[in-house]
C-alpha positions in Angstrom: 0.0 0.0 0.0 1.2 3.5 -0.8 1.0 6.7 1.1 -0.2 10.2 0.7 1.8 13.1 2.2 0.2 16.5 2.8 3.0 19.0 2.3 2.7 22.7 3.2 4.4 25.1 0.9 5.6 28.7 1.4 2.9 31.4 1.5 5.2 33.9 0.0 8.9 33.6 0.7 10.1 30.5 -1.1 12.7 29.8 1.6 9.9 29.1 4.2 9.8 25.3 3.7 11.1 22.6 6.0 14.0 20.2 5.2 11.6 17.3 5.7 9.1 18.8 3.2 11.9 19.0 0.6 12.9 15.4 1.2 9.3 14.2 0.8 8.9 16.1 -2.4 12.2 14.6 -3.7 11.2 11.1 -2.8 7.5 11.0 -3.7 6.6 9.1 -6.9 4.5 12.1 -8.1 3.2 15.4 -6.8 -0.4 16.6 -6.8 -0.4 20.4 -7.4 -3.3 22.9 -7.3 -1.7 24.8 -10.2 1.2 23.1 -11.9 2.6 26.4 -13.2 2.8 27.9 -9.7 4.2 24.7 -8.2 6.8 24.5 -11.0 8.3 27.8 -9.8 8.8 26.4 -6.3 10.2 23.1 -7.5 12.7 24.8 -9.8 13.8 26.9 -6.8 14.3 23.7 -4.8 16.0 21.9 -7.7 13.4 19.2 -7.8 12.2 17.5 -11.0 9.1 15.4 -10.5 5.9 14.4 -12.3 3.2 16.9 -11.5 -0.5 16.0 -11.6 -3.1 18.7 -11.6 -5.4 18.5 -8.6 -7.7 21.5 -7.9 -11.2 22.3 -6.8 -12.6 22.0 -10.3 -11.3 18.5 -11.0 -10.9 16.9 -7.6 -14.2 15.0 -7.8 -12.9 13.2 -10.9 -9.3 12.7 -9.8 -9.6 11.4 -6.2 -10.5 7.9 -7.2 -7.7 7.6 -9.8 -5.1 9.0 -7.3 -6.2 6.6 -4.6 -6.0 3.7 -7.1 -2.4 4.7 -7.8 -1.5 4.8 -4.2 -3.0 1.4 -3.6 -0.4 0.2 -6.1 2.4 0.9 -3.5 3.1 4.4 -4.8 3.6 7.6 -2.8 2.2 11.0 -3.6 2.7 14.5 -2.1 -0.2 16.9 -2.2 0.7 20.6 -2.3 -1.4 23.7 -2.9 -0.3 27.0 -4.4 0.6 28.3 -0.9 0.2 27.1 2.6 -1.3 23.8 3.9 -3.5 21.8 1.6 -7.0 21.5 2.9 -7.0 24.9 4.6 -9.2 26.9 2.2 -7.6 24.8 -0.5 -8.2 21.4 -2.1 -7.3 18.4 0.1 -10.2 17.2 2.2 -11.8 15.0 -0.5 -8.6 13.2 -1.3 -7.7 12.6 2.4 -11.2 11.2 3.0 -10.9 8.9 -0.1 -7.5 7.6 1.0 -8.5 7.0 4.6 -11.6 5.1 3.3 -9.3 2.9 1.3 -7.0 2.3 4.2 -4.2 4.3 2.6 -1.9 6.0 5.1 -2.0 9.8 5.2 0.8 11.8 6.8 0.6 15.5 7.2 3.8 17.6 7.6 3.8 20.7 9.7 4.4 24.0 7.9 3.2 27.3 6.6 -0.4 28.6 6.7 -1.3 32.2 6.5 -3.6 32.6 9.4 -1.1 31.6 12.1 1.3 34.6 11.8 -1.6 36.9 11.2 -3.3 35.7 14.4 -0.2 35.8 16.5 0.7 39.4 15.5 -2.8 40.7 15.8 -2.4 41.2 19.5 -5.7 39.5 20.3 -6.2 36.5 22.6 -4.8 33.3 21.2 -6.1 30.7 23.7 -9.4 30.3 21.8 -10.1 31.3 18.2 -12.3 30.3 15.3 -11.1 30.1 11.7 -13.7 31.1 9.1 -11.6 31.2 6.0 -13.4 32.7 3.0 -17.0 33.7 3.7 -19.6 32.8 1.1 -19.4 35.4 -1.6 -23.2 35.7 -2.0 -25.6 33.1 -0.8 -25.3 32.4 3.0 -22.9 35.3 3.7 -25.3 37.5 5.7 -26.6 34.5 7.6 -23.1 33.4 8.6 -22.1 36.9 9.7 -25.3 37.1 11.8 -24.3 33.8 13.4 -20.9 35.2 14.4 -22.3 38.4 15.9 -22.1 37.0 19.4 -18.8 35.0 18.9 -16.5 35.7 21.9 -13.4 34.0 20.4 -11.0 35.8 18.1 -12.2 35.3 14.5 -10.0 34.8 11.4 -11.1 35.4 7.8 -9.4 35.3 4.4 -10.3 37.9 1.8 -9.2 39.1 -1.7 -8.1 42.7 -2.4 -11.3 43.1 -4.5 -13.6 42.6 -1.6 -11.6 43.8 1.4 -13.4 47.2 1.7 -16.9 45.8 1.3 -16.1 43.0 3.8 -14.8 45.4 6.5 -18.0 47.5 6.0 -20.1 44.4 6.5 -18.1 43.5 9.6 -18.7 47.0 11.0 -22.4 46.6 10.5 -22.5 43.2 12.2 -19.9 43.5 14.9 -19.9 47.3 15.5 -17.7 50.0 14.0 -15.6 50.1 17.3 -14.7 46.4 17.3 -11.0 46.0 17.1 -9.4 44.2 14.1 -6.1 43.6 12.4 -5.6 43.2 8.7 -2.5 41.5 7.3 -1.4 41.3 3.7 1.4 39.9 1.7 2.6 37.8 4.7 6.3 36.8 4.4 6.8 38.9 1.3 8.8 42.1 0.7 5.8 44.4 1.3 4.2 42.5 4.2 2.0 44.8 6.3 -0.4 44.6 9.2 -2.8 47.4 9.9 -4.5 47.5 13.3 -7.4 49.6 14.7 -11.2 49.7 14.9 -13.2 48.4 12.0 -14.1 52.0 11.2 -10.5 53.1 11.2 -9.6 50.1 8.9 -12.4 51.1 6.5 -11.0 54.6 6.3 -7.4 53.2 5.8 -8.3 51.1 2.8 -10.3 54.0 1.2 -7.1 55.9 0.9 -4.7 53.0 0.4 -5.2 50.7 -2.6 -5.7 47.1 -1.4 -3.0 44.8 -2.9 -2.2 41.2 -2.2 -4.0 38.4 -0.3 -5.5 39.4 3.0 -6.0 37.8 6.4 -8.5 39.7 8.7 -8.4 39.0 12.4 -11.3 40.4 14.4 -11.5 40.5 18.2 -14.3 38.5 19.7 -17.3 40.1 21.3 -16.1 41.3 24.8 -17.8 39.7 27.7 -19.9 42.3 29.6 -17.4 42.5 32.6 -14.4 42.8 30.2 -15.9 45.3 27.6 -14.7 48.5 29.3 -11.3 47.1 30.0 -10.7 45.9 26.3 -12.0 49.1 24.7 -9.8 51.4 26.8 
C-alpha cells in the first residue's frame, strides 16, 4: 500500500519550507499540485524534477478515485497547494477522505499557513479562536455573519483585495464599528504589512490605500460584559 503526504508550501517567501518537506517532495513518486505552473516555480527553486499532476477544486471530484488507485499500487504522492497547507481553504479534504476510506496511510507535515502569523501578531487572545476562511461570496454570507455576531473567540477570515473594503463594512455593520481588528497582507513577502485599529479606522485606511495582495482579517471576539470596558480602553 502506498502513502499520501500532505506537504505545506511557502505562503510567499520561497525559503519558508522545511528540510523534511523538501525530502518528501524529492522522494515521492509524483506530486499533486493545485496549479502546476505555480508549483513548478517552487520546485525549480528547490532543484526538484518530479511528475506533476493537476489536482484542484474544479477536477478533484474526478481525480480522487484515480489517485487513490495509484496509491493502492504501492506508490507515494505528495499533495501541495499554491501556498500554505492543503485543505486549509484549498483542495485536500476530499482526497484525504478517499485515501482513509481505502486504508491508505495519510501523513501531514507541519508547515506554513497564512492565518497563524496573522493571528499571533494581531495582539488578540490566542487561547481560543475560530477560523472562518473565506466567507460565502453571496448566498449564505449574511446568515453566517449574523451567526458570528455574538462570537467571543478571536475570528480569522481570508479575503481578496477586490472585496476587502466591502467586507470590512459588513463586519462593522455586524460587529460594531468600534470592534478592534487587524488586517495583514502579503505575509512573508517584501511588502508585508499589518494594519490594526477599529473596523471604522480600517475602512478609512483602505479607502485611501489601494488594497493589494491576499488578506487575512483577524477580528476581536465580542467582549464579555465584565471585560468590555477594559478591552475598549
